[in-house]
C-alpha positions in Angstrom: 111.3 105.4 145.4 109.4 106.8 148.4 107.2 109.8 148.9 109.2 112.3 150.9 106.7 115.2 151.3 105.9 116.2 154.8 102.3 116.3 156.1 102.4 120.0 156.5 103.8 120.6 153.0 101.1 118.3 151.6 98.3 120.3 153.3 99.7 123.5 152.0 100.1 122.3 148.4 96.7 120.6 148.4 95.1 123.7 150.0 93.5 121.4 152.7 92.9 123.0 156.0 93.7 121.2 159.3 90.1 121.1 160.1 89.2 119.3 156.8 92.1 116.9 157.4 90.8 116.0 160.8 87.3 115.7 159.4 88.5 113.2 156.8 89.7 110.8 159.4 92.7 109.7 157.3 96.1 108.6 158.6 99.1 110.4 157.2 101.4 107.3 157.3 98.7 105.4 155.3 98.7 108.1 152.6 102.5 108.0 152.5 102.5 104.2 152.0 99.9 104.5 149.2 102.0 107.3 147.5 105.2 105.3 147.7 103.6 102.1 146.2 102.1 104.2 143.5 105.4 105.9 142.5 107.1 102.4 142.2 104.2 101.3 139.9 104.7 104.2 137.5 106.6 102.3 134.7 103.9 99.6 134.6 101.2 102.2 134.4 102.9 104.1 131.7 103.5 101.0 129.6 99.8 100.0 129.9 98.6 103.4 129.0 100.8 103.4 125.8 99.5 100.0 124.9 95.8 100.8 125.3 96.3 104.2 123.5 98.0 102.5 120.6 95.1 100.1 120.2 92.5 102.8 120.3 94.3 104.7 117.5 93.3 101.9 115.2 89.5 102.3 115.9 87.3 103.8 113.2 86.1 107.3 114.0 89.0 108.2 116.4 90.7 111.4 115.5 93.4 111.4 118.1 94.3 109.8 121.4 95.7 111.2 124.6 96.7 109.5 127.8 98.0 110.4 131.2 99.0 108.8 134.5 97.4 110.4 137.5 99.8 112.7 139.4 100.7 111.4 142.9 99.6 114.6 144.6 96.2 114.5 142.7 95.7 110.9 143.9 96.2 111.9 147.5 94.0 114.9 147.2 91.3 112.8 145.6 91.4 110.4 148.6 91.0 113.3 151.0 88.1 114.8 148.9 86.2 111.5 148.7 86.4 111.1 152.5 85.1 114.6 153.0 81.8 113.8 151.2 78.7 113.8 153.2 78.4 110.0 152.9 81.7 108.7 151.7 81.9 105.2 150.1 83.4 102.4 152.2 86.2 101.8 149.7 87.5 105.3 150.3 87.3 105.1 154.1 89.2 101.8 154.1 91.7 102.6 151.4 95.3 101.4 151.9 98.4 100.5 149.9 97.0 97.0 149.2 93.7 97.9 147.7 94.1 101.4 146.3 94.4 100.1 142.7 90.8 98.8 142.9 89.5 101.9 144.6 90.9 104.5 142.2 90.0 103.3 138.8 91.3 106.3 136.9 95.0 106.1 137.7 95.4 105.4 134.0 93.4 107.8 131.8 93.0 107.5 128.1 91.0 109.9 126.0 89.7 109.1 122.5 88.8 112.2 120.7 86.5 112.3 117.6 85.3 115.1 115.3 81.5 114.5 115.0 79.1 113.6 117.8 77.7 110.5 116.1 81.2 108.9 115.8 81.0 107.9 119.4 78.7 105.0 118.4 81.3 103.1 116.3 84.0 103.9 118.9 81.7 102.4 121.7 81.3 99.2 119.7 85.1 98.9 119.2 85.8 99.4 122.9 83.2 96.7 123.9 84.7 94.3 121.4 88.3 94.8 122.6 88.2 94.8 126.4 86.1 93.7 129.3 84.1 96.5 130.8 84.0 96.2 134.6 81.5 99.0 135.4 78.4 100.4 133.7 79.3 102.9 131.0 78.5 106.5 132.2 77.3 109.0 129.7 77.6 112.6 131.0 75.4 115.2 129.3 74.4 118.8 129.9 71.0 119.6 131.4 68.3 119.2 128.7 70.6 117.3 126.4 70.0 113.8 125.1 72.3 111.2 123.7 72.3 108.5 121.1 69.7 105.8 121.7 72.2 103.1 120.6 74.4 103.8 123.6 71.5 103.5 126.0 70.4 100.3 124.4 73.9 98.8 125.0 73.6 99.5 128.7 74.9 103.0 129.0 73.7 105.1 132.0 72.8 108.7 131.4 73.8 111.3 133.9 73.2 115.0 133.9 76.3 116.8 135.0 75.8 119.9 137.1 78.5 121.9 135.4 77.8 120.8 131.9 80.6 118.2 131.6 80.0 116.0 128.5 81.8 112.8 128.0 81.4 109.0 127.9 83.4 107.0 130.5 84.4 103.4 130.4 86.3 101.4 133.1 88.1 98.5 131.6 90.4 95.8 133.0 93.6 94.7 131.5 96.6 92.7 132.7 99.7 93.4 130.6 101.9 92.2 133.5 101.3 90.3 136.8 99.1 93.0 138.3 95.6 93.5 137.0 94.9 97.1 136.3 91.9 99.3 135.6 91.9 102.1 133.0 89.4 104.8 132.5 88.7 105.5 128.8 87.0 108.8 128.1 85.4 109.3 124.7 84.4 112.9 123.7 84.5 115.3 120.8 87.4 117.7 120.2 85.2 120.7 121.3 84.2 118.8 124.5 87.9 118.1 125.2 88.8 121.8 124.8 86.1 122.9 127.2 87.0 120.1 129.7 90.7 120.9 129.7 90.1 124.6 130.4 87.5 123.8 133.0 89.9 121.4 134.7 92.8 123.8 134.6 91.1 126.8 136.1 88.6 125.1 138.4 89.4 121.6 139.5 89.9 121.0 142.3 90.8 124.2 144.1 88.3 126.9 142.7 85.1 124.8 142.3 83.1 127.3 144.4 84.0 130.5 142.6 80.8 131.8 141.1 82.4 134.1 138.5 84.5 131.2 137.1 81.5 128.9 137.1 79.5 131.5 135.1 82.0 131.9 132.4 82.8 128.2 132.2 79.0 127.6 131.8 78.9 130.1 128.9 82.0 128.5 127.4 80.4 125.1 127.7 77.3 126.3 125.8 79.6 127.6 123.0 81.4 124.3 122.8 78.1 122.5 122.6 76.9 124.8 119.8 80.2 124.1 118.0 79.5 120.4 118.2 76.0 120.9 116.8 77.3 123.1 114.0 79.9 120.5 113.2 77.3 117.8 112.9 75.1 120.1 110.8 77.9 120.9 108.4 78.7 117.1 108.1 75.0 116.3 107.3 74.7 119.2 104.9 77.8 118.1 103.1 76.4 114.6 102.8 73.1 115.9 101.6 74.7 118.1 98.9 76.9 115.3 97.8 74.0 112.9 97.6 72.0 115.5 95.7 74.8 116.1 93.2 75.2 112.3 92.8 71.5 112.0 92.1 71.6 114.8 89.5 74.7 113.2 87.9 73.0 109.8 87.7 69.9 111.3 86.3 71.9 113.2 83.6 73.8 110.0 82.8 70.6 108.0 82.5 69.2 110.6 80.2 72.3 110.6 78.0 72.2 106.8 78.0 68.6 106.9 76.9 69.4 109.4 74.1 72.3 107.2 72.9 70.1 104.1 73.0 67.4 105.9 71.0 70.0 107.0 68.4 71.4 103.5 68.2 67.8 102.1 67.7 67.1 104.7 64.9 70.4 103.8 63.2 69.7 100.1 63.4 66.2 100.6 62.0 67.7 102.6 59.1 70.2 99.9 58.5 67.3 97.3 58.4 65.4 99.5 55.9 68.5 99.6 53.6 68.9 95.9 53.8 65.2 95.4 52.9 65.6 97.6 50.0 68.6 95.6 48.8 66.8 92.4 49.3 63.8 93.7 47.3 66.1 94.8 44.4 67.8 91.4 44.5 64.4 89.7 44.6 63.3 91.6 41.4 66.6 90.6 39.7 66.0 87.0 40.8 62.5 87.0 39.4 63.6 88.4 36.1 66.4 85.9 35.9 64.0 83.0 36.7 61.5 84.3 34.0 64.3 84.6 31.4 65.5 81.1 32.3 61.9 79.8 32.0 61.5 81.4 28.6 64.9 80.0 27.4 63.9 76.6 28.6 60.5 76.8 26.7 62.3 77.9 23.6 64.7 75.1 23.9 61.8 72.6 24.3 60.1 74.1 21.2 63.3 73.9 19.3 63.8 70.3 20.2 60.2 69.5 19.2 60.6 71.2 15.8 63.9 69.4 15.2 62.4 66.0 16.0 59.4 66.7 13.8 61.5 67.9 10.9 63.8 64.9 11.2 60.9 62.5 11.2 59.3 64.2 8.2 62.6 63.9 6.3 62.8 60.3 7.3 59.3 59.6 6.0 60.0 61.6 2.9 63.0 59.4 2.2 61.0 56.3 2.9 58.2 57.5 0.7 60.6 58.2 -2.2 62.3 54.8 -1.8 58.9 53.2 -1.6 57.8 54.8 -4.7 60.9 53.7 -6.5 60.5 50.2 -5.2 56.8 50.1 -6.0 57.4 51.1 -9.6 59.8 48.4 -10.0 57.4 46.0 -8.3 54.5 47.2 -10.5 56.5 46.8 -13.6 57.7 43.5 -12.5 54.1 42.3 -12.2 53.1 43.8 -15.5 51.4 47.0 -14.3 52.5 49.5 -16.8 49.6 52.0 -16.8 50.8 55.4 -15.8 47.6 56.1 -13.8 48.0 53.0 -11.8 51.5 53.9 -10.9 50.4 57.5 -10.0 47.5 56.1 -7.9 49.7 53.8 -6.0 52.2 56.7 -5.4 49.5 58.9 -3.9 48.4 56.1 -1.6 51.9 55.8 -0.3 52.1 59.6 0.2 48.9 59.6 2.2 50.1 56.7 4.3 53.3 58.5 5.0 51.6 61.7 6.1 49.2 59.7 8.3 52.0 57.9 9.9 54.0 61.1 10.4 51.0 62.9 12.0 50.2 60.0 14.2 53.8 59.8 15.4 54.0 63.5 16.2 50.6 63.5 18.0 51.7 60.5 20.0 54.9 62.2 21.1 53.0 65.4 22.0 50.5 63.5 24.2 53.3 61.5 25.8 55.2 64.8 26.7 51.9 66.2 28.0 51.3 63.1 30.2 54.9 63.3 31.5 
């Protein structure tokens, strides 16, 4: 597919005077050759834009992604505008169909939009980890505005834009097909995007010098910047309130836990007291039982002693009686017939029996004491 616009139609559509055209020093046939090559490359550019956009959508902090392929007329107008600068760069003065892809690095444009200003930090990290960046990252800010120090520490270059444009620009290289392509990734907030789109529609590139439009766009830019600041403030306020509520909830929970622990300790102590009371009662019963058993054992011992003594006495009484009977027979057998002799002999046996009985009992008592 070729570019079939005539030179005259191009100048009319681009609002370029013949004087500016002559001043640019460009050759119309060269521009036509660039335009024709660019039109043929459109399918590859579109496929690459979709691929990069799809990848960016997976990044943390990204709200939405937009992409565009630079319009052919806009590419040619940019080439003329760059050559009309006071000191045009060499790449623009020597541009042709073979090198235009390396000269114009924004033919593929992808915009990653985020809600809050500080989300650009994590998006910046994701871009650096995914692609090779072939030019320094440019951070455009309004006059008097600063940026996140993390971006500067990573090599970002801060530039104050005369018209209040705010965005972060990355130029990356990728090669989805045989040709190596460059893509410009722009990272900005939704409010910055809204202002930029309106600014581009009404001003770029044909009404850049209109003072009334510049004034109102500057006011609008200030409102968009205030909206960004308000969004960040609301985000931080919400986090602060949430953290405060969590702290209060944790403190209440800890207090309730302390009360429950105290109640459990009191209940445990009360349980221990009841157990001690039961043990004390059981101990008294045990002492009484031991005392009763001791008394019963003592009584049993006394009973055994009395039984033994009584039995011994009975045995000695029987022996004494038999001894008396035997002695009487023996006395009579030896001719002792005197009643007093028999009586005297019987008394002697009684005394001997008592003495033996007492001696035996005493011996048993002492033996039991020694044992």
